[in-house]
C-alpha positions in Angstrom: 0.0 -0.1 0.1 1.1 3.5 -0.9 2.0 5.8 1.9 1.3 9.6 2.1 -0.8 9.4 -1.2 -4.4 10.1 -1.3 -6.4 7.0 -2.4 -8.9 7.4 -5.1 -12.4 5.9 -5.7 -11.1 3.8 -8.5 -8.3 2.3 -6.5 -10.8 1.4 -3.9 -13.1 -0.1 -6.4 -10.4 -2.2 -8.0 -8.7 -3.3 -4.9 -8.3 -7.1 -4.7 -7.6 -9.1 -1.6 -5.9 -12.4 -1.3 -8.2 -15.2 -0.2 -7.5 -17.4 2.8 -9.2 -20.1 4.5 -11.9 -19.0 6.7 -11.7 -15.3 5.4 -14.4 -12.6 4.8 -17.1 -13.2 2.5 -16.1 -11.6 -0.8 -19.7 -10.5 -1.7 -20.0 -8.6 1.5 -16.7 -7.0 1.1 -17.5 -5.9 -2.4 -20.7 -4.6 -1.3 -19.1 -2.5 1.5 -16.4 -1.3 -1.0 -19.0 0.0 -3.4 -20.7 1.9 -0.5 -17.3 3.2 0.5 -16.3 4.1 -3.1 -19.8 6.0 -3.4 -19.4 7.9 -0.2 -15.8 8.7 -1.0 -16.9 10.0 -4.3 -19.5 12.1 -2.7 -17.1 13.4 -0.2 -14.5 14.2 -2.8 -17.2 15.8 -4.9 -18.3 17.8 -1.9 -14.7 18.8 -1.1 -14.1 19.9 -4.8 -17.2 22.1 -4.6 -16.3 23.5 -1.2 -12.9 24.3 -2.6 -14.4 26.1 -5.5 -16.6 27.9 -3.2 -13.7 28.8 -0.9 -11.8 30.0 -3.9 -14.6 32.2 -5.0 -15.1 33.5 -1.6 -11.4 34.2 -1.3 -11.5 36.1 -4.7 -14.6 38.0 -3.6 -12.8 38.8 -0.3 -9.7 39.9 -2.1 -12.0 42.1 -4.4 -13.7 43.6 -1.3 -10.3 44.2 0.2 -9.2 45.9 -3.0 -12.5 47.8 -3.1 -12.1 48.6 0.6 -8.7 50.2 -0.1 -9.9 52.0 -3.1 -13.0 53.3 -1.0 -10.7 54.3 1.9 -8.4 56.1 -0.6 -11.6 57.7 -2.3 -12.7 58.7 1.0 -9.5 60.2 2.0 -9.3 62.1 -1.3 -13.0 63.2 -0.8 -12.2 64.3 2.6 -9.0 66.2 1.3 -11.1 67.6 -1.5 -13.7 68.7 0.8 -11.2 70.3 3.3 -9.7 72.1 0.3 -13.0 73.3 -1.1 -14.1 74.2 2.4 -10.8 76.1 3.0 -11.2 77.7 -0.6 -14.7 78.7 0.1 -13.9 80.1 3.4 -11.1 82.2 2.1 -13.3 83.3 -0.8 -15.9 84.2 1.6 -13.6 86.2 3.7 -12.3 87.9 0.5 -15.8 88.8 -0.5 -16.7 90.1 2.9 -13.4 92.1 3.0 -14.1 93.5 -0.4 -17.8 94.2 0.5 -16.5 96.2 3.7 -14.1 98.2 1.5 -16.6 98.9 -1.1 -19.2 99.9 1.5 -16.5 102.2 3.3 -15.7 103.6 -0.1 -19.4 104.2 -1.0 -20.0 105.7 2.4 -17.1 108.0 2.1 -18.2 108.9 -1.5 -21.7 109.6 -0.1 -20.5 111.8 2.7 -18.2 113.8 0.3 -21.1 114.2 -2.2 -23.3 115.2 0.7 -21.0 117.9 2.0 -20.5 119.1 -1.4 -24.1 119.4 -2.0 -24.5 121.1 1.4 -21.6 123.4 0.6 -23.0 124.3 -2.8 -26.5 124.9 -1.2 -24.9 127.2 1.4 -23.0 129.1 -1.3 -26.1 129.5 -3.3 -28.1 130.5 -0.3 -25.4 133.1 0.3 -25.3 134.3 -3.2 -29.1 134.5 -3.3 -29.0 136.5 0.0 -26.4 138.9 -1.4 -28.3 139.3 -4.6 -31.5 139.7 -2.7 -29.8 142.4 -0.6 -28.3 144.1 -3.7 -31.8 144.3 -5.2 -33.2 145.6 -2.0 -30.6 148.3 -2.0 -31.1 149.0 -5.6 -34.8 149.1 -5.1 -34.4 151.4 -2.0 -32.2 153.8 -4.2 -34.6 153.8 -7.1 -37.5 154.4 -4.6 -35.6 157.3 -3.0 -34.7 158.7 -6.4 -38.2 158.3 -7.6 -39.6 159.9 -4.5 -37.1 162.6 -4.7 -37.9 163.2 -8.5 -41.7 163.2 -8.0 -41.2 165.5 -5.0 -39.3 167.8 -7.0 -41.7 167.7 -9.9 -44.5 168.1 -7.5 -42.7 171.2 -6.1 -42.6 172.6 -9.6 -46.3 171.9 -10.3 -47.4 173.2 -6.9 -45.1 176.5 -7.3 -46.9 179.6 -6.8 -45.5 181.0 -9.9 -48.0 179.0 -11.8 -50.7 181.2 -10.4 -49.1 184.1 -12.1 -48.6 182.3 -15.4 -52.1 180.7 -15.7 -53.8 183.9 -14.7 -55.9 185.3 -17.6 -54.3 188.2 -19.6 -56.8 190.6 -18.4 -55.5 190.1 -14.9 -51.9 191.0 -16.0 -53.3 194.1 -17.7 -54.9 195.1 -14.3 -51.8 194.7 -12.1 -48.8 196.7 -13.2 -48.4 199.6 -15.6 -44.5 199.4 -15.2 -44.3 195.8 -16.3 -46.4 196.6 -19.4 -44.2 199.6 -20.0 -41.1 197.2 -19.8 -42.5 194.9 -22.4 -43.5 197.6 -24.8 -40.1 199.1 -24.4 -38.3 195.9 -25.2 -40.4 195.3 -28.3 -40.1 198.8 -29.6 -36.4 199.0 -28.7 -36.6 202.4 -27.2 -37.5 203.7 -23.7 -41.0 205.0 -23.0 -40.7 208.3 -21.2 -42.6 208.7 -17.9 -45.8 210.6 -18.3 -46.2 214.0 -16.7 -48.6 214.2 -14.0 -50.7 216.7 -16.1 -50.6 214.6 -19.2 -52.2 211.1 -19.1 -50.6 208.1 -20.9 -51.9 207.2 -24.3 -52.9 203.7 -23.9 -54.7 203.6 -27.3 -51.3 203.3 -29.1 -51.5 200.5 -31.8 -48.6 198.0 -32.2 -47.2 197.6 -35.6 -47.3 194.3 -37.5 -43.6 193.7 -37.0 -43.8 194.3 -33.2 -46.9 191.9 -33.0 -45.0 189.2 -34.9 -42.0 189.3 -32.8 -43.9 189.2 -29.6 -45.9 186.2 -30.9 -42.6 184.5 -32.0 -41.3 184.9 -28.4 -44.3 183.6 -27.0 -44.3 180.4 -29.1 -40.6 179.9 -28.4 -41.4 179.9 -24.8 -44.3 177.6 -25.2 -42.0 175.2 -27.1 -39.2 175.2 -24.5 -41.9 174.5 -21.9 -43.2 171.5 -23.8 -39.8 170.1 -24.0 -39.2 170.6 -20.4 -42.3 168.7 -19.5 -41.4 165.8 -21.9 -37.9 165.5 -20.4 -39.4 165.5 -16.8 -41.8 162.9 -17.7 -38.9 160.6 -19.3 -36.8 161.1 -16.1 -39.7 159.9 -14.0 -40.5 156.8 -16.3 -36.7 155.9 -16.9 -34.7 156.9 -14.0 -31.0 156.5 -14.4 -29.6 154.1 -11.7 -27.3 155.7 -9.1 -25.5 154.7 -5.9 -27.4 157.1 -3.9 -29.8 159.8 -4.9 -28.9 163.3 -3.9 -31.0 166.4 -5.1 -29.4 169.8 -5.8 -31.7 172.6 -6.5 -30.7 175.3 -8.7 -32.5 178.7 -8.5 -35.4 178.8 -10.8 -35.1 180.5 -14.0 -37.7 181.2 -16.6 -37.7 178.9 -19.7 -38.6 182.0 -22.0 -39.2 185.5 -21.6 -41.9 186.5 -19.2 -43.8 189.7 -19.5 -46.0 191.4 -17.1 -48.3 193.9 -18.8 -49.4 197.0 -17.0 -52.9 197.5 -15.9 -54.8 199.3 -18.4 -58.4 200.2 -17.9 -60.6 198.9 -20.8 -61.9 202.3 -21.6 -58.2 203.5 -22.3 -57.1 200.6 -24.4 -59.0 199.2 -27.4 -56.1 197.7 -29.5 -55.8 194.1 -30.7 -54.7 191.4 -28.2 -53.7 188.5 -30.2 -50.5 188.0 -28.2 -52.3 188.1 -24.9 -54.9 185.5 -26.1 -52.0 183.2 -27.2 -50.6 183.4 -23.7 -54.0 182.3 -22.0 -54.5 179.6 -24.7 -51.2 177.8 -23.6 -51.5 176.7 -20.0 -47.8 175.8 -19.8 -46.5 179.1 -21.0 -43.3 180.7 -19.2 -43.4 178.1 -16.4 -40.4 178.7 -14.2 -38.1 175.6 -14.4 -36.2 174.1 -11.5 -33.2 172.3 -12.6 -32.9 168.9 -10.7 -29.5 167.5 -10.7 -29.3 163.9 -9.4 -25.8 162.8 -8.4 
């Protein structure tokens, strides 16, 4: 018999024994060997299946071990990646927060600067408006004073007592002064009129020549023209005053615009000559008005 060698089912089946006297029954031995061979084959087959199963399990175990290592490596990589992503996100969030703080601080400073600039401009504009308003008030005050002074001076001219003499009827002049009438007649004739004697009455019936009446009428018209120009100039000064720093009124002594004549008082019964010149005087209300020169400094 072989040693240290596994016996096979075929060897068991083909095994023969030598016979001796009074030995085992060959049929029983063969029957038993058949049973042993069958069981042995089943055992060998079972062991083979188990070996395959064990091998399969070992392969699977090796696969799972490799997978475990791979998963562990993946987990480590994932953890490292997660840490790096987390750190990157943290750094980025810190950068964003820092940048946002800087932008907010910059915007706040710009807003403060713009607000201060707007306030400064508003204050400057308010000061400018106040100065302009004060200047306008001063100009208005000066204009008001000038206008008031001009109107007062014009009213003084209008309300002058000289107008009473100017606007009196001619007949009133003829009844006031013989001396004034003599002066007018002497100026027109160019020769003095001798004083009448007490015994001889003055001849008041003397007729003026045509040349004398024409000259007298021309003088009256010139005086009326100068008066009209003066009134137009005064009206223009009132409507369009010239701006000045401060109004000051300097009055100049009044002087007549044109020649003024005072005719002597003559009784109607002593004088019957024509009076066209005197009628021209009474028809012009502004004749020979005394003019006050108003100088505005």
